[in-house]
DOTI-496262 format. One record per residue (C-alpha): residue number from 1; x, y, z. Coordinates in nm, 4 decimals. Example, Ala and Ser with C-alpha at 12.3 -4.5 7.8 and 13.67 -1.06 7.14 Angstrom:
2
1,1.2300,-0.4500,0.7800
2,1.3670,-0.1060,0.7140
***
This chain:
377
1,-4.0794,-1.0937,-14.3265
2,-4.3228,-1.3702,-14.4184
3,-4.2049,-1.7337,-14.3933
4,-4.3093,-1.8000,-14.7538
5,-4.3586,-1.5622,-15.0485
6,-4.7293,-1.5591,-15.1360
7,-4.8505,-1.3797,-15.4482
8,-4.9622,-1.0951,-15.2249
9,-4.6144,-1.0513,-15.0821
10,-4.4599,-1.0801,-15.4268
11,-4.6728,-0.7867,-15.5462
12,-4.5737,-0.5933,-15.2354
13,-4.1961,-0.6485,-15.2929
14,-4.2314,-0.5688,-15.6622
15,-4.3976,-0.2358,-15.5784
16,-4.1404,-0.1756,-15.3051
17,-3.8579,-0.2376,-15.5484
18,-4.0234,-0.0175,-15.8130
19,-4.0471,0.2594,-15.5554
20,-3.6765,0.2381,-15.4787
21,-3.5914,0.2403,-15.8507
22,-3.8215,0.5350,-15.9064
23,-3.6653,0.7355,-15.6273
24,-3.3109,0.6658,-15.7624
25,-3.4101,0.7683,-16.1180
26,-3.5955,1.0854,-16.0111
27,-3.3146,1.1849,-15.7750
28,-3.0627,1.1613,-16.0562
29,-3.3006,1.3439,-16.2890
30,-3.3288,1.6377,-16.0419
31,-2.9453,1.6681,-16.0571
32,-2.9214,1.6471,-16.4280
33,-2.9035,1.9682,-16.6349
34,-3.1766,1.8625,-16.8797
35,-3.5548,1.8808,-16.8210
36,-3.8263,1.6643,-16.9739
37,-4.1105,1.8889,-16.8554
38,-4.1096,2.2545,-16.9501
39,-3.7494,2.2576,-17.0744
40,-3.7776,2.6271,-17.1615
41,-3.8463,2.7299,-16.8032
42,-3.5345,2.7692,-16.5830
43,-3.5885,2.6009,-16.2469
44,-3.4469,2.7082,-15.9065
45,-3.1215,2.5134,-15.8599
46,-3.1635,2.5010,-15.4796
47,-3.5069,2.3568,-15.5244
48,-3.3888,2.0861,-15.7575
49,-3.1041,1.9889,-15.5193
50,-3.3386,1.9615,-15.2186
51,-3.5814,1.7546,-15.4230
52,-3.2878,1.5215,-15.5237
53,-3.1911,1.5051,-15.1491
54,-3.5498,1.4077,-15.0605
55,-3.5574,1.1303,-15.3202
56,-3.2137,1.0171,-15.1938
57,-3.3403,1.0084,-14.8319
58,-3.6459,0.8078,-14.9331
59,-3.4267,0.5614,-15.1201
60,-3.1930,0.5115,-14.8285
61,-3.4862,0.4721,-14.5865
62,-3.6572,0.2140,-14.8208
63,-3.3379,0.0120,-14.8518
64,-3.2429,-0.0126,-14.4863
65,-3.5947,-0.0982,-14.3763
66,-3.6126,-0.3668,-14.6379
67,-3.2861,-0.5155,-14.5149
68,-3.3975,-0.4816,-14.1506
69,-3.7217,-0.6848,-14.2053
70,-3.5292,-0.9476,-14.4096
71,-3.2511,-1.0051,-14.1544
72,-3.4175,-0.9082,-13.8242
73,-3.7628,-0.7681,-13.7951
74,-3.7334,-0.7251,-13.4241
75,-3.9089,-0.3997,-13.3401
76,-3.7714,-0.4096,-12.9899
77,-3.4079,-0.4037,-13.0961
78,-3.1662,-0.1175,-13.0856
79,-3.1337,-0.1361,-13.4659
80,-3.5028,-0.0593,-13.5055
81,-3.4763,0.2459,-13.2791
82,-3.1652,0.3729,-13.4659
83,-3.3292,0.3300,-13.8089
84,-3.6434,0.5048,-13.6885
85,-3.4267,0.7899,-13.5627
86,-3.2475,0.8177,-13.8938
87,-3.5860,0.8465,-14.0705
88,-3.6846,1.1293,-13.8403
89,-3.3534,1.3091,-13.9045
90,-3.3443,1.2898,-14.2858
91,-3.6963,1.2650,-14.4226
92,-3.8752,1.5624,-14.2570
93,-3.5815,1.8131,-14.3119
94,-3.5403,1.7186,-14.6728
95,-3.9106,1.7504,-14.7375
96,-3.9298,2.0787,-14.5469
97,-3.6340,2.1997,-14.7604
98,-3.8505,2.1399,-15.0737
99,-4.1484,2.3349,-14.9444
100,-3.9392,2.6260,-14.8135
101,-3.7403,2.6585,-15.1342
102,-4.0524,2.6782,-15.3421
103,-4.1020,3.0156,-15.1748
104,-3.8675,3.2480,-15.3608
105,-3.9485,3.5807,-15.1982
106,-3.6638,3.5197,-14.9453
107,-3.4478,3.2438,-14.8163
108,-3.5957,3.0829,-14.5088
109,-3.3558,2.9009,-14.2605
110,-3.3999,2.5310,-14.2118
111,-3.2244,2.5131,-13.8708
112,-3.5631,2.5546,-13.6779
113,-3.6710,2.2249,-13.8325
114,-3.3637,2.0456,-13.7006
115,-3.4042,2.2175,-13.3636
116,-3.7689,2.1073,-13.3449
117,-3.6635,1.7461,-13.4134
118,-3.3986,1.7433,-13.1444
119,-3.6305,1.5922,-12.8720
120,-3.6951,1.2811,-13.0882
121,-3.3359,1.1433,-13.0897
122,-3.3103,1.2365,-12.7198
123,-3.6187,1.0173,-12.6511
124,-3.4765,0.7451,-12.8653
125,-3.1399,0.7400,-12.6797
126,-3.3360,0.7241,-12.3517
127,-3.5223,0.4206,-12.4965
128,-3.1886,0.2546,-12.5700
129,-3.0581,0.3239,-12.2197
130,-3.3830,0.2251,-12.0576
131,-3.5415,-0.0534,-12.2645
132,-3.8308,-0.0863,-12.0091
133,-3.9813,0.2512,-12.0973
134,-4.2212,0.2945,-12.3865
135,-4.1999,0.6471,-12.5386
136,-4.4059,0.5697,-12.8530
137,-4.7042,0.7688,-12.7357
138,-4.4913,1.0761,-12.6528
139,-4.3144,1.0604,-12.9922
140,-4.6439,1.0255,-13.1788
141,-4.8058,1.3206,-12.9888
142,-4.4960,1.5348,-13.0345
143,-4.4718,1.4426,-13.4087
144,-4.8352,1.5417,-13.4630
145,-4.7699,1.8728,-13.2838
146,-4.4763,1.9369,-13.5166
147,-4.6873,1.8595,-13.8259
148,-4.9546,2.0997,-13.7050
149,-4.7037,2.3686,-13.6280
150,-4.5251,2.3400,-13.9527
151,-4.8491,2.3345,-14.1460
152,-4.9607,2.6663,-13.9793
153,-4.6171,2.8142,-14.0464
154,-4.6316,2.7196,-14.4166
155,-4.9837,2.8668,-14.4502
156,-4.8500,3.2030,-14.3236
157,-4.5416,3.1842,-14.5537
158,-4.7504,3.0946,-14.8603
159,-4.9834,3.3862,-14.7878
160,-4.6803,3.6198,-14.7635
161,-4.5387,3.4737,-15.0799
162,-4.8693,3.5343,-15.2646
163,-4.8528,3.8988,-15.1638
164,-4.4917,3.9199,-15.2748
165,-4.5837,3.7748,-15.6202
166,-4.8640,4.0267,-15.6758
167,-4.6253,4.3095,-15.5771
168,-4.3625,4.1974,-15.8254
169,-4.5289,4.0008,-16.1153
170,-4.8159,4.0601,-16.3518
171,-4.8256,3.6970,-16.4810
172,-4.8759,3.4456,-16.2106
173,-4.9091,3.1310,-16.4273
174,-4.7089,2.8531,-16.2701
175,-4.5678,3.0932,-16.0029
176,-4.8261,3.0422,-15.7321
177,-4.7642,2.7369,-15.5224
178,-5.0382,2.7182,-15.2568
179,-5.2145,2.4329,-15.4339
180,-4.8860,2.2450,-15.4776
181,-4.8055,2.2874,-15.1096
182,-5.1474,2.1515,-15.0197
183,-5.1032,1.8493,-15.2341
184,-4.7383,1.7921,-15.1448
185,-4.8320,1.8085,-14.7776
186,-5.0081,1.4795,-14.8657
187,-4.6605,1.3385,-14.9158
188,-4.5727,1.3912,-14.5514
189,-4.9038,1.2581,-14.4255
190,-4.8739,0.9546,-14.6580
191,-4.5320,0.8646,-14.5121
192,-4.6535,0.9203,-14.1543
193,-4.9551,0.7017,-14.2216
194,-4.7419,0.4348,-14.3890
195,-4.5196,0.4242,-14.0813
196,-4.8136,0.3427,-13.8556
197,-4.9989,0.0879,-14.0569
198,-4.9368,-0.2900,-14.0860
199,-5.2381,-0.3581,-14.3117
200,-5.1447,-0.5184,-14.6436
201,-5.4167,-0.3532,-14.8527
202,-5.3390,-0.0136,-14.7044
203,-4.9661,-0.0534,-14.7768
204,-5.0378,-0.1383,-15.1390
205,-5.2627,0.1654,-15.1752
206,-5.0091,0.3895,-15.0203
207,-4.7443,0.2684,-15.2728
208,-4.9664,0.3590,-15.5637
209,-5.0475,0.6972,-15.4116
210,-4.6787,0.7548,-15.3678
211,-4.6136,0.7123,-15.7379
212,-4.8745,0.9771,-15.8120
213,-4.7190,1.2079,-15.5593
214,-4.3774,1.1599,-15.7095
215,-4.5137,1.2632,-16.0501
216,-4.6761,1.5676,-15.8909
217,-4.3518,1.6694,-15.7202
218,-4.1396,1.6362,-16.0360
219,-4.3970,1.8280,-16.2380
220,-4.4076,2.1072,-15.9818
221,-4.0323,2.1405,-15.9622
222,-3.9888,2.1354,-16.3412
223,-4.2598,2.3926,-16.4092
224,-4.1841,2.6332,-16.1244
225,-3.9818,2.9202,-16.2818
226,-3.6845,3.0770,-16.1202
227,-3.7938,3.4129,-15.9871
228,-3.5157,3.6606,-15.9373
229,-3.6932,3.9895,-15.8451
230,-3.4504,4.0881,-15.5719
231,-3.3875,3.7581,-15.3886
232,-3.0605,3.5750,-15.3605
233,-2.9575,3.2763,-15.5642
234,-2.7480,2.9821,-15.4467
235,-2.4278,3.1895,-15.4312
236,-2.5889,3.4422,-15.1992
237,-2.5660,3.7159,-15.4642
238,-2.8612,3.9334,-15.5376
239,-2.9893,3.8810,-15.8868
240,-3.2256,4.0715,-16.1064
241,-3.4230,3.9667,-16.4102
242,-3.3077,4.0306,-16.7566
243,-3.4383,4.3690,-16.8564
244,-3.3374,4.6732,-17.0621
245,-3.0853,4.8381,-16.8343
246,-3.0700,5.2131,-16.7700
247,-2.7601,5.4162,-16.6875
248,-2.6268,5.3657,-16.3367
249,-2.7314,5.7084,-16.2172
250,-3.0837,5.6691,-16.3608
251,-3.1692,5.3755,-16.1409
252,-3.0313,5.4223,-15.7873
253,-3.0837,5.2346,-15.4697
254,-3.2585,5.4357,-15.1961
255,-2.9535,5.4547,-14.9681
256,-2.7266,5.5640,-15.2570
257,-2.9856,5.8132,-15.3774
258,-3.0150,5.9695,-15.0324
259,-2.6378,6.0045,-15.0069
260,-2.6196,6.1807,-15.3380
261,-2.9123,6.4040,-15.2601
262,-3.1297,6.2625,-15.5269
263,-3.5007,6.2887,-15.4296
264,-3.7596,6.0221,-15.4983
265,-3.9357,6.1090,-15.8339
266,-4.2621,6.2837,-15.7792
267,-4.3795,6.2227,-16.1401
268,-4.3845,5.8423,-16.1357
269,-4.7483,5.8505,-16.2616
270,-4.6426,6.0511,-16.5695
271,-4.3438,5.8301,-16.6327
272,-4.5635,5.5243,-16.6217
273,-4.8191,5.6833,-16.8609
274,-4.5443,5.7783,-17.1018
275,-4.3179,5.4669,-17.0880
276,-4.5683,5.1959,-17.0057
277,-4.9202,5.2807,-17.0934
278,-4.8728,5.4806,-17.4114
279,-4.6199,5.2315,-17.5460
280,-4.8346,4.9294,-17.4411
281,-4.5439,4.7788,-17.2534
282,-4.7977,4.6075,-17.0229
283,-4.8747,4.3608,-17.3044
284,-4.5356,4.1951,-17.2544
285,-4.5514,3.8460,-17.1043
286,-4.3805,3.7920,-16.7740
287,-4.3266,4.1626,-16.7190
288,-4.2018,4.2027,-16.3649
289,-4.1626,4.5000,-16.1367
290,-3.7920,4.4923,-16.1975
291,-3.8387,4.5012,-16.5733
292,-4.0891,4.7853,-16.5641
293,-3.8698,4.9926,-16.3256
294,-3.5802,4.9524,-16.5594
295,-3.7924,5.0509,-16.8576
296,-3.9410,5.3571,-16.6862
297,-3.5980,5.4512,-16.5505
298,-3.6699,5.4587,-16.1796
299,-3.5632,5.2471,-15.8861
300,-3.7855,4.9360,-15.8196
301,-3.8254,5.0289,-15.4509
302,-3.9695,5.3688,-15.5483
303,-4.2008,5.2103,-15.8035
304,-4.3190,4.9555,-15.5511
305,-4.3797,5.2313,-15.2924
306,-4.5737,5.4295,-15.5514
307,-4.8151,5.1374,-15.6062
308,-4.8441,5.0816,-15.2330
309,-4.9354,5.4515,-15.1876
310,-5.2041,5.4092,-15.4529
311,-5.3543,5.1176,-15.2542
312,-5.2917,4.8664,-15.5333
313,-5.0372,4.5952,-15.6137
314,-4.8184,4.5786,-15.9191
315,-5.0247,4.2878,-16.0430
316,-5.3434,4.4980,-16.0093
317,-5.1923,4.7848,-16.2107
318,-5.0832,4.5702,-16.5027
319,-5.3952,4.3592,-16.5200
320,-5.6244,4.6686,-16.5129
321,-5.4357,4.8018,-16.8141
322,-5.4721,4.4682,-16.9951
323,-5.8427,4.4359,-16.9252
324,-5.8972,4.7916,-17.0532
325,-5.6979,4.6957,-17.3550
326,-5.9173,4.3987,-17.4133
327,-6.2344,4.6018,-17.3819
328,-6.0976,4.8504,-17.6375
329,-6.0127,4.5692,-17.8766
330,-6.3517,4.4190,-17.8292
331,-6.5359,4.7342,-17.9128
332,-6.3090,4.7963,-18.2096
333,-6.3856,4.4540,-18.3558
334,-6.7617,4.4961,-18.2999
335,-6.7595,4.8373,-18.4569
336,-6.5741,4.7172,-18.7624
337,-6.8003,4.4098,-18.7844
338,-6.4998,4.1774,-18.7537
339,-6.5347,3.8245,-18.6099
340,-6.4569,3.8339,-18.2389
341,-6.2684,3.5502,-18.0660
342,-6.2429,3.6105,-17.6963
343,-5.9451,3.3768,-17.6610
344,-5.7530,3.5658,-17.9285
345,-5.8360,3.9025,-17.7893
346,-5.7260,3.7847,-17.4449
347,-5.3906,3.6771,-17.5936
348,-5.3529,4.0109,-17.7762
349,-5.4126,4.1766,-17.4382
350,-5.1124,4.0154,-17.2818
351,-5.2525,3.6974,-17.1363
352,-5.1002,3.3517,-17.2081
353,-5.3642,3.1732,-17.0072
354,-5.7377,3.2147,-17.0660
355,-5.8184,3.1081,-16.7136
356,-5.5949,3.3937,-16.5808
357,-5.7628,3.6396,-16.8155
358,-6.1057,3.5212,-16.7124
359,-6.0334,3.5566,-16.3406
360,-5.8819,3.9032,-16.3961
361,-6.1773,4.0122,-16.6059
362,-6.4273,3.9104,-16.3360
363,-6.2234,4.0865,-16.0726
364,-6.2192,4.4198,-16.2586
365,-6.5558,4.4091,-16.4378
366,-6.7588,4.2442,-16.1686
367,-6.8966,3.9738,-16.3957
368,-6.7675,3.6885,-16.6158
369,-6.6487,3.7655,-16.9643
370,-6.9360,3.5558,-17.1093
371,-7.2025,3.7568,-16.9210
372,-7.0371,4.0830,-17.0193
373,-7.0150,4.0007,-17.3928
374,-7.3769,3.8755,-17.3951
375,-7.4842,4.2101,-17.2603
376,-7.3050,4.3916,-17.5338
377,-7.4748,4.1973,-17.8092
***
């Protein structure tokens, strides 16, 4: 704490106070039922609760460090060690909870994070018992090892999640989270860097960066839809998406089907052609594997296995049909000498996002839509 409040320190304290207020407001917002961003998209409740917990943890950390530097500031005291240990025990787990709950393919346990942090309080207690030792280097090295290990783990999980999305969803807008994880990882690195700097200009810059990251986090949580294709919700019950339901004996779980002597349908291809392709069901937005299985009248596991045996994902199947539909619409418009708007045709082909359509078109046609249309003129 400076002996006198200079203009520079006044700016610092104003930003510090603004950060605390922002965390309180955003934490309460995460717990509120209303949404300012994408109000029509249902968000995962667990994710919002973990985000609120993170904002609460940052608020508490900011408050007790502010009070510490006002009334003490002795970095050799027991109080300093205890507060540092509290930071280690509440900030990393709450942030890890956010990242893990963005992955909705399955619920991943958080206990390994707490187990990995156990050596840090042990070292802190040893420091209290033996004030003459300096474990700062050991804690720093171990902390960096944890960050690297968790980053590698999240990269593997995000890759698995991406495969799960493509096996269950045709429309991936706002569902993929790899970029958000990359940017939100900056959150963790920002707080780590802030904890090891005593430079005024750097501290001010980090405060401004934190506000941007807060905005990113809130936007990501508000726009990430709740995906319920076979995973469990907060009550531990398996949920399925809203879809036209078939009679109970038309859609059977594999185990139940085996017990009743019901064989896996061998005519899934014909059923898809009749109930999906001929009826243009693939043009529906947010059509998931669960929805399609219910419409076709077969178990989602059988349908998923069918696509796997064909060497494709569900996403590939639906998008190929949509691109073929777009090509047919394009030729029809050209033949009838009607004005062609690529964006409109893409929308009529089942795409909400032109960027998604453009990427899918290039994947299946081997060239951009602009190059393809120029070649047809």
